[in-house]
C-alpha positions, 0 to 999 in steps of 0.5 A: 687793985691798982691800974697797970701801967701803960707802955708805948712802943715807937713804930713807923705809921704803916706798922702802927696801922697794920698791927691797929687791923691784926691786934685791934684798934682798942688801945692799950692791948692788954698783952698775954704771955702766950700770943706773938706780943706776948712773947716779944715783950716778955723777952725784953721786960726787965725786973724792978729791983726791990719794987722801986716805982719807976714811971714809963718814959714818954715816947714821941711820935707813932706808938702802939700801947700796951699793958703787962699781963699781971705776972709780970707786974714787978717788971718794966720795959725801958726805952731802949727795949721799946726801940728794940721791940718797935724794930721787931714789929716792923720786921714782923711786919715786913715778913708778913708783906712778903708772905702775902704779896708772894702768895699774890704774886705766884698767883697773878704775876704783878707785884704792884697789884699785890702791893695795893690790895695788900695796903686796902685790906689793911688800911695803910694810907699811901702817905704812910708808906710809899708804894715803891717803898714797899714793893722794894721790901718785896723786891730785895726778899725776891733777890736775896732769898728766892734767887739763892735758893733756886725758886726764882722759876717760881715768879719770873717765867710761866713755867714755875707758875704752869708747875704751880697750878698743876700741883693744885689741879683738881682731877675730874 
């Protein structure tokens, strides 16, 4: 049986550290089609015509590695597809980060503490991702989405926090 081909996706260092905590530190990751990463890979994998042998291109910088499922052994990942998957994983990181910080801020009203907890939980080195840059990701989300949806009171005043706590209060 032949060894599966290893593909590399270029990602930013803090996204790589996050993905290592989520998907495991053993690389290359064996990708299964029924997982999030498998769906991303399946969308970008291209069929090799006439079973041509194509070696994956070398990617420089910070990467995560994976192997394709056996059902896709005659498929390949181009460098453009790998770059687009890296952008998708970066967006995945941003969404997960926003949800973590949103929950922490609703409970504690402290954005900086939420960002520090996220970085500590996923062992993200502050030199890889500037904490202010990460806080800006959350601030942009807060300004664009929550203000337009009329839900900003959950984050900007005590009334929203009291309202949220009363919804989850246990009657004794």
